[in-house]
PyMOL commands that place a pseudoatom at each C-alpha (Angstrom):
pseudoatom trace, name=CA, resn=MET, resi=1, chain=A, elem=C, hetatm=0, pos=[-208.952, -47.750, 150.420]
pseudoatom trace, name=CA, resn=LYS, resi=2, chain=A, elem=C, hetatm=0, pos=[-209.927, -51.086, 148.991]
pseudoatom trace, name=CA, resn=ARG, resi=3, chain=A, elem=C, hetatm=0, pos=[-213.546, -52.044, 148.734]
pseudoatom trace, name=CA, resn=ASP, resi=4, chain=A, elem=C, hetatm=0, pos=[-213.369, -54.450, 151.785]
pseudoatom trace, name=CA, resn=GLU, resi=5, chain=A, elem=C, hetatm=0, pos=[-211.565, -52.020, 154.202]
pseudoatom trace, name=CA, resn=ILE, resi=6, chain=A, elem=C, hetatm=0, pos=[-213.556, -50.303, 156.793]
pseudoatom trace, name=CA, resn=ARG, resi=7, chain=A, elem=C, hetatm=0, pos=[-212.138, -47.384, 158.717]
pseudoatom trace, name=CA, resn=ILE, resi=8, chain=A, elem=C, hetatm=0, pos=[-213.757, -46.100, 161.788]
pseudoatom trace, name=CA, resn=VAL, resi=9, chain=A, elem=C, hetatm=0, pos=[-213.190, -42.483, 162.847]
pseudoatom trace, name=CA, resn=LYS, resi=10, chain=A, elem=C, hetatm=0, pos=[-214.298, -40.244, 165.597]
pseudoatom trace, name=CA, resn=ILE, resi=11, chain=A, elem=C, hetatm=0, pos=[-215.705, -36.829, 164.691]
pseudoatom trace, name=CA, resn=ASP, resi=12, chain=A, elem=C, hetatm=0, pos=[-215.182, -33.816, 167.027]
pseudoatom trace, name=CA, resn=VAL, resi=13, chain=A, elem=C, hetatm=0, pos=[-218.257, -31.980, 166.377]
pseudoatom trace, name=CA, resn=LYS, resi=14, chain=A, elem=C, hetatm=0, pos=[-217.249, -29.010, 168.276]
pseudoatom trace, name=CA, resn=LYS, resi=15, chain=A, elem=C, hetatm=0, pos=[-214.560, -28.480, 165.473]
pseudoatom trace, name=CA, resn=LEU, resi=16, chain=A, elem=C, hetatm=0, pos=[-217.031, -28.559, 162.492]
pseudoatom trace, name=CA, resn=LYS, resi=17, chain=A, elem=C, hetatm=0, pos=[-217.957, -25.316, 160.835]
pseudoatom trace, name=CA, resn=LYS, resi=18, chain=A, elem=C, hetatm=0, pos=[-221.717, -25.027, 161.458]
pseudoatom trace, name=CA, resn=SER, resi=19, chain=A, elem=C, hetatm=0, pos=[-222.229, -23.435, 158.084]
pseudoatom trace, name=CA, resn=ASN, resi=20, chain=A, elem=C, hetatm=0, pos=[-220.713, -26.188, 156.005]
pseudoatom trace, name=CA, resn=VAL, resi=21, chain=A, elem=C, hetatm=0, pos=[-222.863, -29.165, 157.625]
pseudoatom trace, name=CA, resn=ASN, resi=22, chain=A, elem=C, hetatm=0, pos=[-226.369, -30.203, 158.603]
pseudoatom trace, name=CA, resn=ILE, resi=23, chain=A, elem=C, hetatm=0, pos=[-226.426, -32.571, 161.731]
pseudoatom trace, name=CA, resn=ILE, resi=24, chain=A, elem=C, hetatm=0, pos=[-229.006, -34.904, 161.972]
pseudoatom trace, name=CA, resn=ASP, resi=25, chain=A, elem=C, hetatm=0, pos=[-229.767, -36.193, 165.532]
pseudoatom trace, name=CA, resn=LEU, resi=26, chain=A, elem=C, hetatm=0, pos=[-231.621, -39.713, 165.157]
pseudoatom trace, name=CA, resn=THR, resi=27, chain=A, elem=C, hetatm=0, pos=[-231.369, -40.143, 168.912]
pseudoatom trace, name=CA, resn=ASN, resi=28, chain=A, elem=C, hetatm=0, pos=[-234.270, -37.506, 168.822]
pseudoatom trace, name=CA, resn=PRO, resi=29, chain=A, elem=C, hetatm=0, pos=[-237.338, -39.624, 168.511]
pseudoatom trace, name=CA, resn=ALA, resi=30, chain=A, elem=C, hetatm=0, pos=[-239.385, -36.811, 166.590]
pseudoatom trace, name=CA, resn=VAL, resi=31, chain=A, elem=C, hetatm=0, pos=[-236.367, -36.482, 163.968]
pseudoatom trace, name=CA, resn=LEU, resi=32, chain=A, elem=C, hetatm=0, pos=[-236.037, -40.019, 163.667]
pseudoatom trace, name=CA, resn=GLU, resi=33, chain=A, elem=C, hetatm=0, pos=[-239.727, -40.466, 162.789]
pseudoatom trace, name=CA, resn=LYS, resi=34, chain=A, elem=C, hetatm=0, pos=[-239.582, -37.599, 160.489]
pseudoatom trace, name=CA, resn=LYS, resi=35, chain=A, elem=C, hetatm=0, pos=[-236.505, -38.644, 158.638]
pseudoatom trace, name=CA, resn=VAL, resi=36, chain=A, elem=C, hetatm=0, pos=[-237.150, -42.354, 158.466]
pseudoatom trace, name=CA, resn=GLN, resi=37, chain=A, elem=C, hetatm=0, pos=[-240.850, -42.667, 158.450]
pseudoatom trace, name=CA, resn=TYR, resi=38, chain=A, elem=C, hetatm=0, pos=[-241.639, -45.830, 156.467]
pseudoatom trace, name=CA, resn=HIS, resi=39, chain=A, elem=C, hetatm=0, pos=[-238.488, -48.059, 157.315]
pseudoatom trace, name=CA, resn=LYS, resi=40, chain=A, elem=C, hetatm=0, pos=[-238.937, -49.761, 160.451]
pseudoatom trace, name=CA, resn=ARG, resi=41, chain=A, elem=C, hetatm=0, pos=[-235.626, -51.948, 160.202]
pseudoatom trace, name=CA, resn=LEU, resi=42, chain=A, elem=C, hetatm=0, pos=[-233.817, -48.546, 159.517]
pseudoatom trace, name=CA, resn=ARG, resi=43, chain=A, elem=C, hetatm=0, pos=[-235.375, -46.981, 162.353]
pseudoatom trace, name=CA, resn=ASP, resi=44, chain=A, elem=C, hetatm=0, pos=[-234.395, -49.991, 164.736]
pseudoatom trace, name=CA, resn=TYR, resi=45, chain=A, elem=C, hetatm=0, pos=[-230.754, -49.785, 163.484]
pseudoatom trace, name=CA, resn=ALA, resi=46, chain=A, elem=C, hetatm=0, pos=[-230.760, -46.083, 164.507]
pseudoatom trace, name=CA, resn=LYS, resi=47, chain=A, elem=C, hetatm=0, pos=[-232.074, -46.526, 167.694]
pseudoatom trace, name=CA, resn=CYS, resi=48, chain=A, elem=C, hetatm=0, pos=[-229.608, -49.505, 168.411]
pseudoatom trace, name=CA, resn=TYR, resi=49, chain=A, elem=C, hetatm=0, pos=[-226.558, -47.570, 167.405]
pseudoatom trace, name=CA, resn=GLN, resi=50, chain=A, elem=C, hetatm=0, pos=[-227.502, -44.050, 168.300]
pseudoatom trace, name=CA, resn=GLU, resi=51, chain=A, elem=C, hetatm=0, pos=[-226.971, -42.731, 165.049]
pseudoatom trace, name=CA, resn=VAL, resi=52, chain=A, elem=C, hetatm=0, pos=[-226.344, -39.334, 164.219]
pseudoatom trace, name=CA, resn=LEU, resi=53, chain=A, elem=C, hetatm=0, pos=[-226.125, -38.249, 160.465]
pseudoatom trace, name=CA, resn=ILE, resi=54, chain=A, elem=C, hetatm=0, pos=[-223.800, -35.357, 159.110]
pseudoatom trace, name=CA, resn=GLU, resi=55, chain=A, elem=C, hetatm=0, pos=[-224.522, -33.908, 155.616]
pseudoatom trace, name=CA, resn=GLY, resi=56, chain=A, elem=C, hetatm=0, pos=[-221.938, -31.735, 153.917]
pseudoatom trace, name=CA, resn=ASN, resi=57, chain=A, elem=C, hetatm=0, pos=[-218.012, -31.585, 154.171]
pseudoatom trace, name=CA, resn=ILE, resi=58, chain=A, elem=C, hetatm=0, pos=[-216.176, -32.758, 157.213]
pseudoatom trace, name=CA, resn=SER, resi=59, chain=A, elem=C, hetatm=0, pos=[-212.534, -31.188, 157.296]
pseudoatom trace, name=CA, resn=SER, resi=60, chain=A, elem=C, hetatm=0, pos=[-209.670, -33.677, 158.374]
pseudoatom trace, name=CA, resn=GLU, resi=61, chain=A, elem=C, hetatm=0, pos=[-209.005, -31.630, 161.132]
pseudoatom trace, name=CA, resn=CYS, resi=62, chain=A, elem=C, hetatm=0, pos=[-212.327, -33.050, 162.930]
pseudoatom trace, name=CA, resn=LEU, resi=63, chain=A, elem=C, hetatm=0, pos=[-211.342, -36.609, 162.368]
pseudoatom trace, name=CA, resn=LYS, resi=64, chain=A, elem=C, hetatm=0, pos=[-209.625, -38.848, 164.579]
pseudoatom trace, name=CA, resn=LEU, resi=65, chain=A, elem=C, hetatm=0, pos=[-208.904, -42.343, 163.193]
pseudoatom trace, name=CA, resn=VAL, resi=66, chain=A, elem=C, hetatm=0, pos=[-210.200, -44.949, 165.604]
pseudoatom trace, name=CA, resn=TYR, resi=67, chain=A, elem=C, hetatm=0, pos=[-210.094, -48.125, 163.769]
pseudoatom trace, name=CA, resn=PRO, resi=68, chain=A, elem=C, hetatm=0, pos=[-207.396, -47.946, 160.906]
pseudoatom trace, name=CA, resn=ALA, resi=69, chain=A, elem=C, hetatm=0, pos=[-206.924, -51.802, 159.808]
pseudoatom trace, name=CA, resn=ALA, resi=70, chain=A, elem=C, hetatm=0, pos=[-208.749, -53.343, 157.199]
pseudoatom trace, name=CA, resn=VAL, resi=71, chain=A, elem=C, hetatm=0, pos=[-211.923, -55.523, 158.264]
pseudoatom trace, name=CA, resn=VAL, resi=72, chain=A, elem=C, hetatm=0, pos=[-213.430, -58.253, 156.337]
pseudoatom trace, name=CA, resn=ASN, resi=73, chain=A, elem=C, hetatm=0, pos=[-215.005, -60.015, 159.211]
pseudoatom trace, name=CA, resn=LEU, resi=74, chain=A, elem=C, hetatm=0, pos=[-218.311, -58.215, 160.249]
pseudoatom trace, name=CA, resn=SER, resi=75, chain=A, elem=C, hetatm=0, pos=[-218.508, -60.298, 163.720]
pseudoatom trace, name=CA, resn=LEU, resi=76, chain=A, elem=C, hetatm=0, pos=[-214.856, -58.904, 164.408]
pseudoatom trace, name=CA, resn=LEU, resi=77, chain=A, elem=C, hetatm=0, pos=[-215.746, -55.395, 163.361]
pseudoatom trace, name=CA, resn=THR, resi=78, chain=A, elem=C, hetatm=0, pos=[-219.233, -55.671, 165.608]
pseudoatom trace, name=CA, resn=LYS, resi=79, chain=A, elem=C, hetatm=0, pos=[-217.167, -56.542, 168.528]
pseudoatom trace, name=CA, resn=HIS, resi=80, chain=A, elem=C, hetatm=0, pos=[-214.980, -53.760, 168.111]
pseudoatom trace, name=CA, resn=ILE, resi=81, chain=A, elem=C, hetatm=0, pos=[-217.727, -51.236, 167.657]
pseudoatom trace, name=CA, resn=SER, resi=82, chain=A, elem=C, hetatm=0, pos=[-219.221, -52.327, 170.882]
pseudoatom trace, name=CA, resn=GLU, resi=83, chain=A, elem=C, hetatm=0, pos=[-216.095, -51.811, 172.792]
pseudoatom trace, name=CA, resn=LEU, resi=84, chain=A, elem=C, hetatm=0, pos=[-215.835, -48.318, 171.614]
pseudoatom trace, name=CA, resn=THR, resi=85, chain=A, elem=C, hetatm=0, pos=[-216.984, -45.519, 173.633]
pseudoatom trace, name=CA, resn=ILE, resi=86, chain=A, elem=C, hetatm=0, pos=[-217.673, -42.391, 171.587]
for i in range(1, 86): cmd.bond("trace and resi %d" % i, "trace and resi %d" % (i + 1))
show_as sticks, trace
zoom trace
């Protein structure tokens, strides 16, 4: 993958091996405050995009490629992200 390529995947969390990953649900206000204490901008992004972080290894069987094309125009990427229902 080239540096300017972005690929978007959908992760099937039901297939994740729970022992191999740590799921950090930043949609939970208490978790968000604890994990991102001193970074207001990051908290705002996490709220806006309903972010969930995954620490650990994600096997390929849990991934589905949603947007495979190279994207260099960020406004185009933002448009496609807003159209996705994950």
